[in-house]
Wavefront OBJ file of the C-alpha trace (Angstrom):
o trace
v 10.482 -11.389 25.941
v 13.023 -10.624 28.690
v 13.956 -7.017 29.316
v 17.531 -7.663 28.212
v 18.350 -9.951 25.281
v 21.889 -11.260 25.754
v 22.216 -14.462 23.720
v 23.699 -14.759 21.212
v 26.159 -11.918 21.496
v 26.940 -12.055 17.766
v 24.219 -11.727 15.120
v 24.321 -12.582 11.456
v 22.227 -9.920 9.725
v 21.069 -10.483 6.143
v 19.475 -7.661 4.136
v 17.554 -9.160 1.238
v 16.403 -6.100 -0.765
v 18.517 -2.965 -0.517
v 17.147 -1.968 -3.932
v 14.141 -0.367 -2.239
v 15.731 1.370 0.731
v 19.494 1.747 1.281
v 20.625 0.565 4.698
v 21.839 3.017 7.310
v 25.168 2.480 9.019
v 23.939 -0.143 11.457
v 25.137 -0.578 15.007
v 24.206 -2.936 17.846
v 24.036 -2.196 21.552
v 27.228 -3.166 23.382
v 28.467 -5.851 23.883
v 26.706 -7.303 20.841
v 28.497 -7.620 17.518
v 27.262 -8.484 14.054
v 28.143 -9.454 10.531
v 26.148 -7.991 7.656
v 25.420 -9.538 4.262
v 23.494 -7.465 1.738
v 21.731 -8.261 -1.512
v 20.234 -5.723 -3.875
v 17.327 -8.051 -4.740
v 16.325 -11.571 -3.746
v 13.946 -14.001 -5.408
v 11.967 -16.682 -3.582
v 14.192 -19.341 -5.161
v 17.293 -17.653 -3.740
v 15.971 -17.406 -0.184
v 17.020 -20.794 1.271
v 20.693 -20.296 0.510
v 20.707 -16.682 1.645
v 18.901 -16.999 4.977
v 20.287 -20.316 6.229
v 22.576 -18.813 8.877
v 20.689 -15.535 9.460
v 19.731 -14.382 12.948
v 18.115 -11.194 11.660
v 16.512 -10.614 8.246
v 15.883 -7.179 6.756
v 13.294 -7.387 3.996
v 10.644 -5.429 2.095
v 8.454 -7.379 -0.338
v 9.934 -10.812 -1.080
v 7.535 -13.549 0.079
v 8.602 -15.290 3.302
v 6.178 -18.219 3.528
v 5.881 -21.120 5.965
v 8.083 -23.528 4.021
v 10.845 -20.921 3.730
v 10.577 -20.078 7.432
v 10.963 -23.684 8.587
v 13.643 -24.629 11.100
v 15.339 -26.652 8.375
v 15.787 -23.591 6.135
v 16.580 -20.884 8.715
v 17.254 -22.545 12.080
v 18.836 -19.460 13.658
v 16.295 -16.845 12.601
v 15.050 -14.681 15.466
v 13.911 -11.380 13.911
v 12.425 -10.200 10.610
v 12.645 -6.422 10.306
v 10.327 -5.289 7.504
v 11.176 -2.010 5.783
v 7.519 -1.346 4.987
v 4.341 -0.550 6.855
v 2.648 -3.775 5.745
v 3.739 -7.315 6.567
v 1.516 -9.234 4.127
v 4.647 -10.688 2.496
v 5.504 -12.540 5.727
v 3.698 -15.618 7.062
v 2.980 -14.298 10.547
v 1.422 -17.562 11.737
v 4.573 -19.483 10.886
v 6.659 -16.842 12.659
v 4.549 -17.041 15.828
v 4.828 -20.825 15.846
v 8.614 -20.583 15.766
v 8.928 -17.563 18.035
v 10.348 -15.357 15.274
v 9.694 -11.693 15.943
v 8.343 -9.615 13.042
v 8.642 -5.826 13.282
v 7.231 -3.441 10.693
v 8.002 0.192 9.929
v 4.774 2.176 10.355
v 4.321 5.912 9.855
v 7.390 6.313 7.657
v 5.625 7.324 4.449
v 2.291 8.793 5.557
v 2.767 12.154 3.854
v 4.110 10.672 0.622
v 1.288 8.133 0.235
v -1.421 10.625 1.173
v -0.134 13.252 -1.255
v 0.156 10.667 -4.028
v -3.452 9.691 -3.356
v -4.559 13.325 -3.668
v -2.578 13.647 -6.919
v -4.394 10.586 -8.274
v -7.717 12.091 -7.238
v -7.087 15.319 -9.150
v -5.757 13.503 -12.213
v -8.833 11.281 -12.277
v -11.439 13.887 -11.411
v -10.047 16.213 -14.106
v -9.710 13.246 -16.520
v -6.104 14.130 -17.292
v -5.214 10.859 -19.002
v -8.101 10.812 -21.567
v -7.470 14.474 -22.349
v -3.733 13.932 -22.766
v -4.220 10.921 -25.031
v -6.521 12.905 -27.316
v -4.151 15.853 -27.370
v -1.152 13.698 -28.248
v -3.145 12.045 -31.014
v -3.851 15.422 -32.660
v -7.567 15.349 -31.883
v -7.717 18.972 -30.746
v -6.551 20.235 -34.130
v -8.574 17.709 -36.086
v -11.878 18.243 -34.283
v -11.525 21.750 -32.898
v -12.216 20.606 -29.331
v -11.757 17.512 -27.198
v -13.758 18.886 -24.287
v -16.327 16.094 -24.512
v -13.568 13.505 -24.344
v -12.234 15.139 -21.234
v -15.391 15.554 -19.214
v -18.519 13.514 -18.774
v -21.283 14.851 -20.984
v -23.886 14.837 -18.234
v -21.960 17.066 -15.827
v -18.670 18.965 -15.482
v -16.171 17.820 -12.855
v -17.057 18.550 -9.264
v -15.201 21.227 -7.330
v -13.512 20.143 -4.116
v -16.206 21.781 -2.019
v -18.802 19.596 -3.726
v -17.013 16.323 -3.030
v -18.074 13.825 -0.387
v -15.063 11.696 0.525
v -15.179 8.251 2.107
v -12.021 6.909 3.748
v -11.739 3.120 3.856
v -8.976 2.347 6.306
v -8.457 5.071 8.898
v -4.911 4.367 9.974
v -2.119 6.903 9.742
v -2.370 7.253 5.960
v -6.164 7.438 6.029
v -6.033 10.132 8.700
v -3.525 12.163 6.661
v -5.675 11.874 3.518
v -8.648 13.024 5.598
v -6.698 16.082 6.773
v -5.698 17.024 3.231
v -9.229 16.571 1.909
v -10.664 18.696 4.713
v -8.114 21.413 3.977
v -9.300 21.373 0.334
v -12.866 21.995 1.454
v -14.179 18.466 0.941
v -16.635 16.772 3.283
v -15.139 13.601 4.760
v -16.642 10.488 6.325
v -14.893 7.382 7.582
v -16.334 4.006 6.635
v -16.822 1.333 9.274
v -15.614 -2.152 8.506
v -17.777 -4.053 6.071
v -20.787 -5.433 7.910
v -20.142 -3.413 11.067
v -22.701 -0.916 12.406
v -22.282 2.830 12.291
v -20.694 4.536 15.280
v -20.227 8.053 16.563
v -17.355 8.701 14.159
v -18.050 6.221 11.328
v -20.775 5.548 8.801
v -21.598 2.069 7.584
v -19.583 0.685 4.710
v -22.680 0.594 2.492
v -23.691 4.192 3.254
v -20.127 5.367 2.568
v -20.137 3.818 -0.904
v -23.646 4.997 -1.793
v -23.022 8.620 -0.832
v -19.326 9.268 -1.534
v -18.180 10.922 -4.728
v -14.559 10.026 -3.871
v -13.437 6.809 -2.187
v -9.897 6.457 -0.872
v -8.828 2.894 -0.090
v -5.939 2.700 2.374
v -6.645 -0.370 4.512
v -4.286 -3.333 5.010
v -4.628 -6.508 2.974
v -5.773 -9.502 4.989
v -8.363 -12.274 4.543
v -11.166 -9.878 5.534
v -10.216 -7.238 2.945
v -9.480 -9.372 -0.128
v -11.786 -8.156 -2.927
v -13.342 -5.760 -0.440
v -14.537 -3.695 -3.383
v -15.935 -5.680 -6.288
v -18.914 -5.642 -8.652
v -21.701 -5.165 -6.065
v -19.843 -2.298 -4.422
v -19.164 -0.467 -7.688
v -22.814 -0.886 -8.697
v -24.057 1.241 -5.771
v -21.524 4.056 -6.110
v -22.498 7.354 -7.809
v -21.793 7.217 -11.532
v -19.265 10.042 -11.355
v -17.512 8.623 -8.275
v -13.721 8.408 -8.244
v -11.904 5.508 -6.592
v -8.274 5.818 -5.443
v -6.463 2.741 -4.142
v -3.189 3.201 -2.252
v -3.641 0.195 0.027
v -2.491 -3.173 -1.270
v -3.204 -5.155 -4.395
v -6.091 -7.575 -3.972
v -8.227 -5.253 -1.846
v -9.928 -4.019 -5.028
v -11.095 -6.657 -7.529
v -9.240 -5.636 -10.706
v -11.578 -7.415 -13.148
v -14.609 -5.843 -11.498
v -12.971 -2.403 -11.509
v -12.227 -2.679 -15.220
v -15.846 -3.661 -15.896
v -17.156 -0.783 -13.770
v -15.043 1.713 -15.709
v -16.025 0.241 -19.071
v -19.727 0.255 -18.166
v -19.686 3.756 -16.694
v -20.694 2.518 -13.236
v -18.076 4.874 -11.776
v -16.382 7.918 -13.231
v -12.734 6.979 -12.877
v -10.059 5.337 -10.784
v -6.458 5.574 -9.737
v -4.397 2.723 -8.345
v -0.828 2.428 -7.148
v -1.077 -1.264 -6.249
v -1.856 -4.524 -8.026
v -2.858 -8.053 -7.067
v 0.317 -9.399 -8.686
v 3.476 -7.330 -8.410
v 5.521 -6.474 -10.340
v 2.479 -5.973 -12.558
v 2.284 -6.091 -16.342
v -0.390 -6.335 -19.056
v -0.184 -10.121 -18.720
v -0.925 -10.080 -14.974
v -3.411 -7.220 -14.569
v -6.445 -6.250 -16.668
v -5.855 -2.661 -15.584
v -2.695 -2.569 -17.702
v -4.086 -4.302 -20.774
v -5.410 -2.890 -24.034
v -8.984 -2.823 -22.683
v -7.966 -0.160 -20.166
v -6.165 2.166 -22.571
v -9.120 4.451 -23.321
v -10.477 4.593 -19.761
v -10.269 7.309 -17.140
v -7.711 5.319 -15.191
v -4.433 6.454 -13.626
v -1.929 3.745 -12.709
v 1.459 3.930 -10.990
v 3.849 1.074 -10.077
v 3.588 0.954 -6.260
v 5.642 4.083 -5.711
v 3.311 6.254 -3.639
v 5.563 5.637 -0.629
v 8.520 7.447 -2.182
v 9.108 10.875 -0.675
v 11.755 13.217 0.611
v 11.711 11.896 4.186
v 10.667 8.299 3.567
v 14.144 6.755 3.268
v 15.450 8.555 6.356
v 12.379 7.451 8.310
v 12.789 3.814 7.264
v 16.473 3.850 8.173
v 15.764 5.349 11.600
v 12.987 2.872 12.361
v 15.101 -0.083 11.226
v 17.826 0.810 13.707
v 15.226 1.364 16.432
v 13.617 -1.998 15.714
v 16.904 -3.900 15.906
v 17.869 -2.097 19.110
v 14.425 -2.684 20.588
v 14.530 -6.380 19.772
v 17.915 -6.883 21.419
v 17.166 -4.735 24.471
v 13.575 -5.898 24.905
v 12.085 -2.440 24.293
v 10.060 -3.130 21.130
v 7.382 -0.546 20.357
v 4.050 -2.337 20.315
v 2.725 -0.622 17.201
v 5.601 -2.194 15.242
v 5.195 -5.750 16.582
v 3.417 -8.053 14.145
v 4.535 -11.459 15.463
l 1 2 3 4 5 6 7 8 9 10 11 12 13 14 15 16 17 18 19 20 21 22 23 24 25 26 27 28 29 30 31 32 33 34 35 36 37 38 39 40 41 42 43 44 45 46 47 48 49 50 51 52 53 54 55 56 57 58 59 60 61 62 63 64 65 66 67 68 69 70 71 72 73 74 75 76 77 78 79 80 81 82 83 84 85 86 87 88 89 90 91 92 93 94 95 96 97 98 99 100 101 102 103 104 105 106 107 108 109 110 111 112 113 114 115 116 117 118 119 120 121 122 123 124 125 126 127 128 129 130 131 132 133 134 135 136 137 138 139 140 141 142 143 144 145 146 147 148 149 150 151 152 153 154 155 156 157 158 159 160 161 162 163 164 165 166 167 168 169 170 171 172 173 174 175 176 177 178 179 180 181 182 183 184 185 186 187 188 189 190 191 192 193 194 195 196 197 198 199 200 201 202 203 204 205 206 207 208 209 210 211 212 213 214 215 216 217 218 219 220 221 222 223 224 225 226 227 228 229 230 231 232 233 234 235 236 237 238 239 240 241 242 243 244 245 246 247 248 249 250 251 252 253 254 255 256 257 258 259 260 261 262 263 264 265 266 267 268 269 270 271 272 273 274 275 276 277 278 279 280 281 282 283 284 285 286 287 288 289 290 291 292 293 294 295 296 297 298 299 300 301 302 303 304 305 306 307 308 309 310 311 312 313 314 315 316 317 318 319 320 321 322 323 324 325 326 327 328 329 330 331 332 333 334 335 336
């Protein structure tokens, strides 16, 4: 890319999903001008009409696949600015073939996601949901105690100092989770990629699962990580192990996770992400009736929300647009 991007001088910018993150007051480096069209939400069916004359797209989760990104649908498109750390909603191969730049927004929600993950750990380790359900149903008064419902009969919940944590995915979020766990007195190991050997600072994937009492999943979703954790992986984990998934839906096999919880192969789980989103009882077994009595905490992909997240996304969006036009793109944001 040249150091100075001068053509065209006017850009049509289309923001497809302001529902998630409000736009800042955008500006472009002189002498460039722009027009801005915004939509609160956009469906896949609405994309062709909305992106036909766009030079720059601002998006979050709507699927931008190869057919949508064809030169017939969006002949002018030059930049996709993603207001999210992940770009799994964008066909990066199609973008590279057409020379469309894709810039993500990393490190905007590290604290929020990491703290949500820790909250899910505590809720699961302390079995908050089973206890609350029994309490609301009047079981405490009826039976005199619901302690056995709350905690596994064979052992009380571990204290933080007795936990061995495995981090799967040691990017910015994984590093922040590691810091918080260490501050709580937990022992922490980082898992190598599945099938990779151990190194000076990582244990093998298999050793991590066999020894960890808490597993935090915070890796990206890609062909290598789809169903990264499934039946065989749950079978080797300690029976009181807690799994927390704040990565992307599809990294953890939802059917296998449900079976592991039902069979007592692991002690509990928390997930903020689902293979199909928006998720519902018809799309995910983790939201169906079979999961109601389990030690399972679920939230609707909102771990990223935090006090500084919106401001960070807005700042990075402006930086990405400026960097694209001026040829000063930060490499850690470039995805295609």
